[in-house]
C-alpha positions as CSV (number, residue, x, y, z in Angstrom):
1,X,-55.5,-33.1,18.5
2,X,-53.3,-34.2,15.6
3,X,-54.1,-31.0,13.7
4,X,-53.1,-28.9,16.8
5,X,-49.9,-30.9,17.2
6,X,-49.0,-30.3,13.5
7,X,-49.7,-26.6,13.9
8,X,-47.6,-26.4,17.0
9,X,-44.7,-28.2,15.3
10,X,-45.0,-25.9,12.3
11,X,-45.0,-22.8,14.5
12,X,-42.0,-24.1,16.3
13,X,-40.1,-24.7,13.1
14,X,-40.9,-21.2,11.9
15,X,-39.6,-19.9,15.2
16,X,-36.4,-21.8,14.9
17,X,-35.8,-20.6,11.3
18,X,-36.4,-17.1,12.5
19,X,-33.8,-17.5,15.3
20,X,-31.3,-19.0,12.9
21,X,-31.9,-16.1,10.4
22,X,-31.1,-13.7,13.1
23,X,-27.8,-15.3,14.1
24,X,-24.4,-13.9,13.0
25,X,-23.8,-16.7,10.6
26,X,-26.8,-15.9,8.5
27,X,-25.8,-12.3,8.4
28,X,-22.3,-13.3,7.2
29,X,-23.9,-15.5,4.5
30,X,-25.8,-12.5,3.2
31,X,-22.6,-10.3,3.2
32,X,-22.4,-7.7,1.7
33,X,-25.9,-6.2,2.1
34,X,-24.6,-2.6,2.0
35,X,-21.6,-0.7,0.7
36,X,-18.1,-1.7,1.9
37,X,-15.7,1.0,3.1
38,X,-12.1,0.7,2.0
39,X,-9.8,3.0,4.1
40,X,-6.7,4.1,2.3
41,X,-4.2,5.7,4.8
42,X,-2.7,8.1,2.2
43,X,-3.8,11.2,0.3
44,X,-5.7,11.0,-3.0
45,X,-3.6,10.8,-6.2
46,X,-0.7,8.6,-5.2
47,X,-0.1,5.0,-6.0
48,X,-2.0,3.6,-3.0
49,X,-5.1,5.6,-4.0
50,X,-4.7,4.4,-7.6
51,X,-4.5,0.8,-6.6
52,X,-7.4,1.0,-4.1
53,X,-9.7,2.6,-6.6
54,X,-8.9,0.1,-9.3
55,X,-9.5,-2.8,-7.0
56,X,-12.5,-1.1,-5.5
57,X,-14.2,-0.7,-8.9
58,X,-13.5,-4.4,-9.7
59,X,-14.8,-5.6,-6.3
60,X,-17.9,-3.5,-6.6
61,X,-18.7,-5.3,-9.8
62,X,-18.0,-8.7,-8.4
63,X,-19.7,-8.2,-5.0
64,X,-22.8,-6.4,-6.3
65,X,-22.2,-3.7,-3.7
66,X,-20.2,-0.5,-3.9
67,X,-16.7,-0.5,-2.4
68,X,-16.1,3.1,-1.4
69,X,-12.6,4.4,-1.0
70,X,-12.1,6.7,1.9
71,X,-8.7,8.5,2.1
72,X,-7.5,9.0,5.7
73,X,-3.9,10.4,5.4
74,X,-1.5,11.4,8.1
75,X,1.1,10.2,10.6
76,X,2.6,7.8,8.0
77,X,-0.6,5.9,7.6
78,X,-1.3,5.5,11.3
79,X,-4.4,7.6,11.2
80,X,-6.0,5.4,8.6
81,X,-5.2,2.2,10.4
82,X,-6.5,3.6,13.6
83,X,-9.8,4.3,11.9
84,X,-9.9,0.7,10.6
85,X,-9.5,-0.9,14.1
86,X,-12.0,1.6,15.6
87,X,-14.7,0.5,13.2
88,X,-17.0,-2.5,13.8
89,X,-15.3,-5.7,12.8
90,X,-18.3,-6.8,10.6
91,X,-16.6,-6.8,7.2
92,X,-18.0,-3.5,6.1
93,X,-14.8,-1.6,6.8
94,X,-11.5,-3.0,5.4
95,X,-8.1,-1.4,5.1
96,X,-5.4,-0.9,2.5
97,X,-2.1,-2.0,4.1
98,X,1.4,-1.5,2.7
99,X,5.1,-1.5,3.6
100,X,4.6,1.4,5.9
101,X,1.6,0.5,7.9
102,X,2.2,-3.3,8.1
103,X,6.0,-3.5,8.3
104,X,7.9,-0.3,8.9
105,X,6.0,2.0,11.2
106,X,6.5,-0.3,14.2
107,X,10.2,0.6,14.0
108,X,9.8,4.3,13.3
109,X,7.2,5.3,15.9
110,X,7.6,4.7,19.7
111,X,3.9,4.0,19.9
112,X,1.2,3.0,17.3
113,X,-2.5,3.5,17.7
114,X,-3.0,0.0,16.3
115,X,-1.2,-3.4,16.5
116,X,0.0,-4.4,13.0
117,X,0.4,-8.0,14.2
118,X,-3.3,-8.2,15.1
119,X,-4.6,-7.0,11.8
120,X,-6.1,-9.8,9.7
121,X,-4.4,-10.3,6.3
122,X,-7.0,-10.8,3.5
123,X,-4.9,-10.9,0.3
124,X,-1.9,-9.3,-1.4
125,X,-2.9,-6.9,-4.2
126,X,0.2,-5.6,-6.1
127,X,3.9,-4.9,-6.1
128,X,5.7,-2.2,-8.0
129,X,9.1,-0.4,-8.0
130,X,10.2,3.2,-7.4
131,X,12.0,5.7,-9.6
132,X,14.7,8.0,-8.4
133,X,14.1,11.4,-9.9
134,X,15.5,14.9,-9.5
135,X,14.4,18.4,-10.3
136,X,15.6,19.2,-13.8
137,X,17.6,22.2,-12.6
138,X,19.9,19.9,-10.6
139,X,23.2,19.3,-12.5
140,X,22.9,15.5,-12.3
141,X,22.0,13.3,-15.2
142,X,23.0,10.0,-13.6
143,X,23.0,8.5,-10.1
144,X,26.8,8.9,-9.8
145,X,26.6,12.6,-10.8
146,X,23.9,13.0,-8.1
147,X,26.1,11.3,-5.5
148,X,29.1,13.5,-6.5
149,X,27.0,16.7,-6.3
150,X,25.5,15.7,-2.9
151,X,28.9,15.0,-1.5
152,X,30.2,18.3,-2.7
153,X,27.2,20.1,-1.1
154,X,26.6,18.3,2.2
155,X,23.3,19.2,3.9
156,X,22.2,21.4,1.0
157,X,19.9,19.0,-0.8
158,X,16.4,18.0,0.4
159,X,14.7,14.7,-0.4
160,X,10.9,14.6,-0.5
161,X,8.9,11.5,0.3
162,X,5.3,10.4,0.3
163,X,5.5,10.1,4.1
164,X,7.4,8.5,6.9
165,X,7.8,4.8,6.6
166,X,6.9,4.6,3.0
167,X,9.2,3.0,0.4
168,X,9.5,6.6,-0.9
169,X,11.1,7.5,2.4
170,X,13.1,4.3,3.1
171,X,14.3,4.0,-0.5
172,X,15.9,7.4,0.1
173,X,17.3,6.4,3.4
174,X,18.9,3.3,1.9
175,X,20.4,5.5,-0.8
176,X,21.8,7.9,1.8
177,X,23.3,5.0,3.8
178,X,24.8,3.2,0.8
179,X,26.2,6.4,-0.8
180,X,27.2,8.0,2.5
181,X,25.2,11.2,1.9
182,X,24.1,14.1,4.0
183,X,20.6,14.9,2.6
184,X,17.6,16.2,4.5
185,X,14.4,14.2,4.4
186,X,11.1,16.1,4.0
187,X,8.0,13.9,4.5
188,X,4.7,14.8,3.0
189,X,1.1,13.5,3.3
190,X,1.2,11.5,0.1
191,X,3.0,11.5,-3.2
192,X,1.1,14.4,-4.9
193,X,2.2,17.3,-2.7
194,X,5.7,15.9,-2.6
195,X,5.9,15.7,-6.4
196,X,4.5,19.2,-6.7
197,X,7.4,20.4,-4.5
198,X,9.9,18.4,-6.5
199,X,8.7,20.1,-9.7
200,X,8.9,23.5,-7.8
201,X,12.4,22.7,-6.6
202,X,11.4,23.0,-2.9
203,X,12.9,19.5,-2.7
204,X,15.6,18.4,-5.1
205,X,15.2,14.6,-5.3
206,X,12.7,11.9,-4.6
207,X,12.1,8.2,-4.8
208,X,8.5,7.3,-5.5
209,X,6.3,4.5,-6.8
210,X,6.2,4.5,-10.6
211,X,2.4,4.9,-11.0
212,X,2.7,8.2,-9.1
213,X,5.9,9.6,-10.4
214,X,5.7,8.1,-13.9
215,X,3.5,10.8,-15.4
216,X,5.9,13.5,-14.2
217,X,8.8,11.6,-15.8
218,X,6.9,11.2,-19.1
219,X,6.0,14.9,-19.1
220,X,9.7,15.7,-18.4
221,X,8.6,17.7,-15.3
222,X,11.3,15.8,-13.4
223,X,14.4,13.9,-14.5
224,X,14.5,10.2,-13.8
225,X,17.8,8.6,-13.0
226,X,17.2,5.0,-12.1
227,X,14.7,2.3,-11.0
228,X,14.8,0.5,-7.7
229,X,13.9,-2.9,-9.0
230,X,16.3,-5.8,-9.6
231,X,15.7,-5.6,-13.4
232,X,15.0,-2.8,-15.9
233,X,11.4,-2.0,-16.5
234,X,9.9,-2.6,-19.9
235,X,8.0,0.7,-19.4
236,X,11.2,2.6,-18.8
237,X,13.9,0.5,-20.6
238,X,16.4,3.3,-20.8
239,X,16.6,3.7,-17.0
240,X,19.3,1.7,-15.3
241,X,18.6,-0.1,-12.0
242,X,20.2,1.4,-8.9
243,X,22.6,-1.6,-8.9
244,X,23.6,-0.9,-12.6
245,X,24.1,2.7,-11.7
246,X,26.8,1.8,-9.1
247,X,25.0,0.9,-5.9
248,X,25.4,-2.9,-5.9
249,X,22.9,-4.6,-3.8
250,X,20.3,-1.8,-3.9
251,X,16.8,-3.2,-4.5
252,X,13.5,-2.0,-3.1
253,X,10.0,-2.8,-4.1
254,X,6.6,-1.5,-2.8
255,X,3.7,-3.8,-2.1
256,X,0.2,-3.6,-0.8
257,X,-2.8,-5.7,0.2
258,X,-6.1,-5.7,2.0
259,X,-6.4,-6.2,5.8
260,X,-9.2,-6.3,8.3
261,X,-9.7,-5.5,11.9
262,X,-9.3,-8.3,14.5
263,X,-12.6,-10.3,14.9
264,X,-13.7,-9.9,11.3
265,X,-15.7,-13.0,10.3
266,X,-13.6,-15.6,8.6
267,X,-16.3,-16.0,5.9
268,X,-15.9,-12.4,4.9
269,X,-12.1,-12.8,4.7
270,X,-12.5,-15.9,2.5
271,X,-15.0,-14.2,0.2
272,X,-12.9,-11.1,-0.3
273,X,-9.8,-13.2,-0.9
274,X,-11.7,-15.3,-3.5
275,X,-13.0,-12.3,-5.3
276,X,-9.7,-10.5,-5.5
277,X,-8.0,-13.6,-6.9
278,X,-10.8,-13.9,-9.5
279,X,-10.4,-10.3,-10.4
280,X,-6.6,-10.7,-10.9
281,X,-7.3,-13.6,-13.2
282,X,-9.3,-11.4,-15.6
283,X,-7.2,-10.5,-18.6
284,X,-8.6,-7.0,-18.9
285,X,-7.9,-6.2,-15.3
286,X,-4.4,-7.6,-15.5
287,X,-3.8,-5.4,-18.6
288,X,-4.9,-2.3,-16.5
289,X,-2.4,-3.3,-13.8
290,X,0.4,-3.8,-16.3
291,X,-0.2,-0.4,-18.0
292,X,0.3,1.2,-14.6
293,X,3.5,-0.9,-13.9
294,X,1.8,-2.9,-11.2
295,X,2.5,-6.7,-10.8
296,X,-0.4,-8.6,-9.3
297,X,0.0,-10.6,-6.1
298,X,-3.1,-12.6,-5.1
299,X,-2.7,-15.9,-3.2
300,X,-4.0,-16.9,0.2
301,X,-4.2,-14.9,3.4
302,X,-1.3,-17.1,4.6
303,X,0.7,-16.0,1.6
304,X,0.2,-12.4,2.4
305,X,1.1,-12.9,6.0
306,X,4.4,-14.6,4.9
307,X,5.2,-11.5,2.8
308,X,4.4,-9.2,5.7
309,X,6.6,-11.2,8.1
310,X,9.6,-11.3,5.7
311,X,9.3,-7.6,4.8
312,X,9.1,-6.6,8.5
313,X,12.4,-8.2,9.1
314,X,14.0,-6.6,6.1
315,X,12.7,-3.1,6.8
316,X,13.5,-3.4,10.5
317,X,17.2,-3.9,9.5
318,X,17.0,-1.0,7.1
319,X,15.6,1.4,9.7
320,X,18.3,0.2,12.2
321,X,21.1,0.9,9.7
322,X,19.7,4.3,8.6
323,X,18.9,5.5,12.1
324,X,15.6,6.8,10.8
325,X,13.1,7.7,13.6
326,X,9.9,9.8,13.7
327,X,9.3,10.0,17.5
């Protein structure tokens, strides 16, 4: 009888273990057991894509599973964010969020296919600045000369951007408001096609993140006039800030981070946050970021949420002043 009782207890214990192993908590503890998809809501080649692939490679190494970047451009990033919230909230699909998708689009579009306030902040990734550049054929070698030319030719200049709601777009809108210019905005699905049209003189000026536009500047395919940061960049020391160029108070930076769909397990959020912060602390990785003119963010999910909240207020005011609207 004792042997039967022991066998029964053992069988019961095995059954309990089996039940626990099948519970969600156990699945989370084993995360990730397969590749993780990172949705980037812009076209390949631009700064968001560069950042996502850089962090994706680092996270793949640290997690022991591939982090696969999937570009889903269109509608100012809304298509990509829609794909994020439509996916299962199991931690195997995460999103790349930035100024546009997390702060600005809510003011530009009458209706969004996702609620930015319900997305779960994971961690801030980077910040960077923009460069104002013009087609070399334009007779403007300074910001003031560009302003003078635009005022003398109202409505004749076109300004390309990486898409509605991006800092590429709103940096230009801020410029137009502060300088009182009549310039036509032409949005593209990402930096690459916009920069190609800037080189081809289909648009005459553009603000864009330095990792995207920097190579064009270095190759002298476009003429850089200023940076949008509060201080000069060590990578482009000869370029004045917009404030130094005459637009006092002009400052705009781009930022990005990782977000997840509502309901994503907290353990997954914590693991991703921990690994990104560890990655940022690696000297070799920081050197890669610096070479591309990115400043690392890191910090807690709460830190990233605080950034989103403050930037939402800032960009909301900018959209109101500029009158920018998509629909």
